[in-house]
MITI-419043 format. One line per 10 residues: their letters; for each residue x, y, z of C-alpha. Coordinates in Angstrom, 3 decimals. Example, Ala and Ser with C-alpha at 12.3 -4.5 7.8 and 13.67 -1.06 7.14 Angstrom:
REM MITI-419043
as	12.300/-4.500/7.800  13.670/-1.060/7.140
***
This chain:
REM MITI-419043
mpelqtsdaf	89.527/-40.545/-101.858  90.188/-44.222/-100.999  87.019/-44.624/-98.917  84.863/-44.115/-102.031  85.763/-46.568/-104.774  85.040/-45.776/-108.394  85.630/-47.747/-111.564  89.207/-48.253/-112.756  88.764/-45.744/-115.577  88.309/-42.863/-113.102
ewvrypwgla	90.579/-41.124/-110.640  90.307/-38.391/-108.022  92.112/-35.117/-108.649  92.504/-32.163/-106.318  91.890/-28.589/-107.385  92.333/-25.536/-105.137  88.586/-25.625/-104.415  88.371/-29.350/-103.644  88.266/-32.847/-105.073  86.892/-33.726/-108.486
lrcrplagva	86.584/-36.877/-110.533  88.357/-37.385/-113.854  88.061/-40.137/-116.476  91.552/-41.298/-117.447  90.777/-42.229/-121.089  88.952/-38.937/-121.650  91.737/-36.945/-119.958  93.962/-37.681/-122.955  91.378/-36.099/-125.238  90.028/-33.086/-123.349
hhcfttrrpv	90.427/-31.281/-120.038  87.362/-32.139/-117.977  86.111/-32.964/-114.504  83.069/-33.871/-112.443  82.818/-31.822/-109.252  81.631/-33.002/-105.826  80.120/-30.851/-103.057  82.954/-28.372/-103.636  82.891/-25.809/-105.034  79.381/-24.952/-103.845
ipsgdgamgd	77.178/-24.605/-106.938  73.680/-23.268/-106.156  70.607/-25.008/-107.514  69.189/-21.815/-108.976  69.995/-20.183/-112.299  71.224/-16.850/-110.989  74.360/-14.916/-111.809  77.688/-16.703/-111.817  79.370/-16.455/-108.430  82.679/-17.370/-106.887
awhalalafr	82.197/-21.115/-107.537  81.896/-20.570/-111.282  84.882/-18.245/-111.189  86.926/-20.950/-109.441  85.903/-23.503/-112.068  86.829/-21.114/-114.857  90.275/-20.547/-113.361  90.843/-24.323/-113.223  90.094/-24.461/-116.952  92.214/-21.375/-117.650
lprhaivrlr	89.269/-19.387/-118.960  87.347/-16.258/-117.964  84.185/-17.199/-116.103  81.881/-15.970/-118.861  83.442/-18.673/-121.086  81.873/-21.454/-118.996  78.830/-22.362/-121.084  75.781/-22.827/-118.855  72.524/-24.140/-120.253  68.983/-23.602/-119.017
qvhgagvmti	68.285/-27.309/-118.638  64.710/-28.297/-119.497  64.854/-32.131/-119.470  64.512/-32.363/-123.226  66.576/-33.383/-126.250  67.719/-29.966/-127.453  71.395/-29.511/-128.388  73.247/-26.194/-128.562  76.115/-25.911/-131.054  78.977/-23.481/-130.458
rttdaihast	81.532/-23.091/-133.253  84.970/-21.507/-133.290  83.512/-18.701/-135.398  80.897/-17.804/-132.767  81.533/-14.667/-130.747  82.021/-15.152/-127.001  80.479/-12.275/-125.028  81.357/-11.306/-121.465  77.867/-11.949/-120.107  76.735/-13.727/-116.945
aewgaadaav	73.481/-14.843/-118.562  72.816/-18.441/-119.480  73.474/-19.375/-123.059  69.990/-20.731/-123.783  67.581/-23.622/-123.212  69.023/-27.054/-124.019  70.175/-30.206/-122.264  73.308/-30.764/-124.324  75.966/-28.632/-125.927  78.655/-29.443/-128.493
tdnaavalsv	81.632/-27.377/-129.578  84.981/-27.335/-131.320  85.795/-24.000/-129.696  88.643/-24.201/-127.175  87.789/-20.679/-125.989  84.852/-22.065/-123.990  84.158/-24.960/-121.634  80.819/-26.739/-121.698  79.046/-27.496/-118.426  75.977/-29.320/-117.133
rvadcvplli	74.522/-29.192/-113.605  73.205/-32.301/-111.861  72.008/-33.615/-108.508  71.063/-37.253/-109.370  70.703/-36.915/-113.155  73.529/-38.250/-115.321  76.333/-35.852/-116.322  77.826/-37.127/-119.576  80.995/-35.732/-121.172  82.286/-36.720/-124.630
gdqrtgaaaa	85.515/-35.928/-126.461  86.514/-36.652/-130.054  89.970/-38.206/-130.311  90.366/-37.069/-133.934  88.870/-33.566/-134.131  89.047/-32.386/-130.515  85.323/-31.512/-130.472  83.479/-32.034/-127.201  79.999/-32.456/-125.778  78.374/-32.080/-122.370
ihagwrgaas	74.988/-33.716/-121.768  72.476/-33.522/-118.932  70.645/-36.860/-119.072  67.724/-37.144/-116.700  65.191/-39.883/-117.325  63.067/-37.526/-119.455  65.967/-36.349/-121.579  67.231/-39.884/-122.081  63.754/-41.031/-123.061  63.517/-38.120/-125.504
gvvaaavrel	66.832/-39.039/-127.155  69.226/-36.329/-125.919  72.209/-38.712/-125.915  71.828/-39.744/-129.552  70.989/-36.159/-130.538  74.297/-34.908/-129.139  76.283/-37.606/-130.946  74.480/-36.788/-134.202  75.244/-33.094/-133.778  78.939/-33.800/-133.190
asafsanpad	78.923/-35.685/-136.495  76.876/-33.095/-138.371  78.578/-29.937/-137.099  82.166/-31.137/-136.686  82.451/-34.267/-138.864  83.000/-36.484/-135.825  83.017/-40.242/-136.347  81.188/-41.869/-133.397  83.854/-44.592/-133.341  86.410/-41.912/-132.388
lvaavgpsig	84.409/-40.592/-129.422  85.309/-41.238/-125.775  82.498/-40.868/-123.236  82.596/-40.467/-119.456  79.418/-41.086/-117.447  79.767/-39.247/-114.155  78.221/-39.797/-110.718  74.421/-39.991/-110.621  71.737/-41.850/-108.729  72.402/-45.557/-109.140
pccyrvgpel	70.153/-48.523/-109.861  70.422/-49.372/-106.162  68.428/-46.257/-105.216  66.395/-45.149/-108.247  62.947/-46.484/-107.443  60.360/-45.092/-109.894  56.791/-45.628/-110.990  56.112/-48.046/-113.872  54.724/-45.177/-115.945  58.328/-44.215/-116.696
rdqyleaghp	58.811/-47.588/-118.331  55.669/-46.915/-120.364  57.117/-43.635/-121.603  60.310/-45.332/-122.805  58.181/-47.881/-124.655  56.068/-45.133/-126.216  59.243/-43.301/-127.277  60.241/-46.365/-129.313  63.271/-47.575/-127.398  64.125/-51.277/-127.947
vdaierwftp	62.034/-53.565/-125.780  64.989/-55.790/-124.881  66.914/-52.740/-123.704  63.981/-51.503/-121.635  63.850/-54.871/-119.919  67.465/-54.331/-118.852  66.904/-50.743/-117.784  63.815/-51.349/-115.646  63.814/-54.224/-113.148  61.268/-55.323/-110.522
sppavalrgv	63.909/-55.258/-107.788  67.182/-53.335/-107.325  70.200/-55.004/-108.961  72.421/-53.816/-106.110  72.043/-53.052/-102.419  71.752/-49.398/-101.427  74.570/-48.572/-99.036  72.697/-45.793/-97.244  69.066/-46.838/-97.699  66.740/-45.914/-100.556
pgsepdvpdg	65.679/-42.259/-100.353  62.157/-40.967/-100.768  58.791/-42.602/-100.349  57.183/-45.371/-102.352  55.975/-43.967/-105.691  52.230/-43.432/-105.871  50.940/-45.851/-108.539  47.167/-45.384/-108.984  46.687/-48.491/-111.139  48.120/-50.784/-108.486
rapvwlnmws	51.270/-51.769/-110.368  54.456/-52.139/-108.361  57.333/-49.648/-108.531  60.377/-50.543/-110.648  64.075/-49.730/-110.463  65.691/-47.682/-113.208  69.358/-48.126/-114.160  70.346/-44.848/-115.799  73.962/-45.984/-116.114  72.784/-48.779/-118.393
vvsdqlvlag	70.380/-46.469/-120.257  73.075/-43.955/-121.148  75.729/-46.573/-121.936  73.401/-48.505/-124.248  72.287/-45.334/-126.008  75.882/-44.306/-126.635  76.687/-47.673/-128.183  73.501/-47.559/-130.264  74.632/-44.111/-131.465  77.860/-45.640/-132.791
laaenvhvar	80.384/-45.388/-129.953  82.612/-48.387/-129.292  81.632/-50.088/-126.038  85.239/-49.938/-124.857  85.139/-46.130/-125.208  82.183/-45.745/-122.823  83.324/-45.360/-119.204  80.928/-45.282/-116.248  82.024/-44.011/-112.833  79.415/-46.190/-111.053
lctscardvf	79.156/-43.814/-108.130  75.659/-43.373/-106.705  74.922/-39.835/-105.559  72.379/-41.108/-103.038  74.678/-43.692/-101.459  77.598/-41.220/-101.427  75.427/-38.373/-100.186  78.235/-36.947/-98.056  80.364/-36.495/-101.193  77.743/-35.610/-103.832
hsyrvdgpaa	74.490/-33.662/-103.911  71.328/-35.754/-104.272  67.908/-34.265/-104.935  66.272/-37.487/-103.778  68.015/-37.125/-100.429  68.028/-33.351/-99.881  64.996/-32.233/-101.890  64.793/-28.579/-103.036  67.691/-27.688/-100.720  70.107/-29.792/-102.783
grmvgvirag	73.009/-28.041/-104.442  74.444/-29.111/-107.755  77.534/-30.868/-109.082  78.947/-29.832/-112.439  80.414/-31.770/-115.335  82.784/-29.528/-117.325  84.742/-30.175/-120.521  86.898/-27.993/-122.768  87.342/-28.845/-126.432  90.635/-29.113/-128.238
ptqgpaptsr	93.905/-30.808/-127.329  93.912/-31.566/-123.625  95.041/-28.591/-121.556  95.445/-30.681/-118.404  94.487/-29.493/-114.918  96.253/-26.541/-113.368  99.810/-27.450/-112.309  98.863/-27.429/-108.620  96.179/-30.012/-109.374  98.677/-32.357/-110.993
rrh	101.071/-32.129/-108.093  98.410/-32.532/-105.436  96.094/-35.243/-106.850
***
């Protein structure tokens, strides 16, 4: 997709259902992808349909082996071990905003439409994590919680982890009320980091215009601009990852609204993209994907 430029660490790959984004350094660790507007993933939490079946086929798994979380914008982490039974059920696996596993019989997934989809693979053990990082979850510590659980459950060394930060709303378009900054301060995040994350003006120009209306700020303070790419990257490094192992796609879902879903743009009608990762030695995309990307 040459008309939409991403960072050098990412590349476009083609599956039978459409284009997806892949992080090159993570591809050597685990089979993964970030979807676009195809396949069509509904915003609701109903039964798994054809889109989930298509994703499962791409990961060479039955569709019930795609782990779906009931995302609640918190810091909960679900752990799935190789000894856990995998049942042929269409129900969600439970409430959490991150999942970790060493079980190659499943693929972890998170659904987003502006929030950050974050995928992590362990170069040494093959364990993997998928994280849904909205501003609330990031403020609550979901990123660090997932890294800690990889270490606790699967003896992962954070220095061995490779992280891919997928498309999400960028600092060019994420205008928020200053009360969000207050919540990060109250949660105990470093003040110097918060100063980088929240700025009085956008650090980049929005290519398609900033979506939504001016935030309602009763106390008269001005809105601020939140850089979730910086938030997640900094939190990964603070959790022990090497900076060179943290890769950010730097694709804004609002600016690239014809390629990605954006809740800020489309409101409740927005669909969802999915970040998916399968633990274990990389399986690689389906052969047709390799030939056609």
